[in-house]
C-alpha positions, 0 to 999 in steps of 0.5 A, a space after each residue: 108087688 111094689 109099695 104105694 107112696 104116700 100121698 103128699 098134700 100140696 104143702 108136702 110137696 112145696 117143703 121138698 129139698 134136694 137131699 145132697 147126693 150125686 143125682 137129682 132127688 126124686 120123691 114118689 108124691 102118690 095119687 097116681 102111681 109113678 107120679 115123682 117131683 124131681 129137686 135138682 142141686 139148684 133147687 129147681 123142682 120138675 114133675 116125672 111120670 115113670 111107667 113102663 111102655 111095653 118092655 121099655 121104662 119111660 120118665 115122661 116130663 110133665 113140666 115145672 113145678 110151681 109152674 105146674 101144682 100138684 092137682 094139675 100134676 096128678 091130673 096130667 099124668 092120669 091123662 098120660 096113663 090112659 094115652 098108655 093104656 090105648 096103646 100109645 106111646 106119649 114120648 114117641 108122640 111127643 117127638 113126633 109132633 115137635 118134628 112135624 112143628 118143625 118141618 111146618 115151620 121148615 117150610 112155613 111162612 109168616 104174613 109178616 115176612 110174606 109182605 116183605 118178599 111180596 114187596 120185592 116184587 111189587 115195588 118194580 110195579 110201583 114208580 110212585 115213592 109215595 104208592 110204595 110207602 103206602 103199600 108198606 105203611 098200610 100192611 105194617 099198621 094194620 095187619 101185621 099187629 094181628 096176623 103179622 105172625 101167622 103162617 100164611 096157611 094157617 090165615 082164616 077168614 075170620 083171621 081178616 075180619 079181625 083186621 078189618 073190622 075195626 077200620 071197615 066203618 071210619 076208614 072205609 077206603 084205607 080198609 076197602 085198600 088194606 083188603 086189596 092189598 091182603 089178598 095180593 100177599 096171600 094169592 103170591 103166597 099160594 102161587 108160591 105154592 106156601 099156601 093152598 087153597 082159597 084166599 081169605 081176603 077175596 071178596 066175592 062170595 066170601 067176604 061180601 057176605 060179612 061186611 058192608 059193601 064199601 060204596 055204601 059206607 062212603 062216597 068219595 069226595 073230591 079234594 077242596 079247591 080254590 073258588 076260580 074267582 079266588 085264586 088270583 088272591 089265593 096266588 097273589 098270597 102265595 108269591 109272598 111265602 118263603 121258600 122251596 117248597 112255596 116255590 114248588 106249590 106255584 110251578 104246580 099251580 101253573 103247570 096244572 101238575 100233580 105235586 108228585 111230578 113237581 116234586 121229582 122234577 129234573 133240570 134235565 127234564 126242561 127245554 126252556 128254550 122251547 119251554 116245555 116240560 117233559 114230565 117222563 111215563 113213569 111218573 105220570 099217573 098214566 105212564 105216558 109221556 106229558 109234555 107241559 107248555 110252560 108260560 112266560 111266569 113259569 119259565 120265569 119262576 125257573 130261571 129264579 130257582 137256586 141250582 144245587 150242584 149236587 142235586 138233580 131236582 129242581 126244586 131239591 129239598 134238604 142236603 139236595 134230596 127230593 122234596 116231601 108232600 107234605 112240605 108243599 100242603 103245609 104251604 096251603 095249611 099255613 097261608 089258610 092259618 093265617 088268614 083265618 087270624 087276621 079275619 079273613 075266611 081262609 081259602 076254603 072250597 065253594 062247594 064242601 067249605 072244606 080248606 083246599 089243598 094242593 090237588 084241588 088246584 088242579 080241579 080249579 084250573 078244569 073248571 076255569 078251563 070251563 069256564 073261559 071256553 076252553 076245549 074239554 079234550 084241551 084241558 083235560 091233556 093238560 091234567 094228563 087224564 086219558 081222553 076218549 077211548 082207547 080207539 079215539 086215543 090210539 088216533 089221535 096222535 097229538 097232544 095239542 101242546 101249542 093251543 095248550 100253550 095257549 091256554 096255560 098262558 092265559 090261565 098265568 094271566 088270571 093266575 096273576 089277577 090279568 083278563 084279556 087286558 082287565 085287572 082283576 082286583 088283589 086282596 093283599 094277603 097277611 103274612 
């Protein structure tokens, strides 16, 4: 009958040293038969459980010392012996689990990697570089820190809630868009065979029951706009601002265009002889070619611009690249700040009292068109909005270009402080 090992204390185990023979030194520590501490030449210590399984002797590793202390090693050894007594081989079980994990990892796909693969496809649908950047940025900022390392087939509704709940109340619109983008990535993962089952980011019948409806939390606010009766003062102040960003903003308001359309405008889109700027379909929100009639003021502005031979852009930024959206917004912020610094009220939206922004100038134009009696459909076409039903649009084949030319020229006169031969008083802008 084998001799029973003396049960060593934690302090005695701590003092065990390598004895100097050619092999690792093995100390049986007692408490559980077969449990030993292995000490290598380097002084590293690890736990071994020596047992017999069937006709085979097994040395089962239980972890390193002191990460696994004596008491824990004894408990692990007891658990392993119980498995053996029930007919299991812990070594074979461990091998099988390791193989299964490796197989899962080979076929598995993390959410962060899924974003990258999905965007390779999605980017082909997004013509606006700003939208492309927003898509990836939103997911990487809010989702990746929580679920980026998880395999897509492991992600649950509770994981999605961990992402959304911290921002659902304060950043409702961002959170709502984020949920939709997560759903899209996971939907792609399902179709590509990387996961199965219901989409944990879906709204109906799922997150709808766990989160307040977005439209109940935050009402959509319009972009702050300059008042119609103040826009001439504002435009006069704008013309005194230096820099290419100020000229881009000047052109945008003269044409009632979106800043993105202006920033990416190229010289070959302009026909100055006919006074037409043609925005290609891929750069418009409605994905339809949009012709913009140019007023004399807009043509004169374009003719005054420096042309960089190395850049195709009308309003080229540093090194000939696309002008940033923030540079145009910055012009309006500085104009407002300088006005308030000199005792003025700045350029505030008449309703919300928030400082006006570039996109709000399209609302200023729309209000002006309504107040001066221009037809609704002319103003909407000028803003590159959809007009009428699908049937009406199918039958209406004209974009009212020449009629809109008169309207946009009248708008330029209003911006310059002139209207039907009358002069609107202009307030001097402090720079």
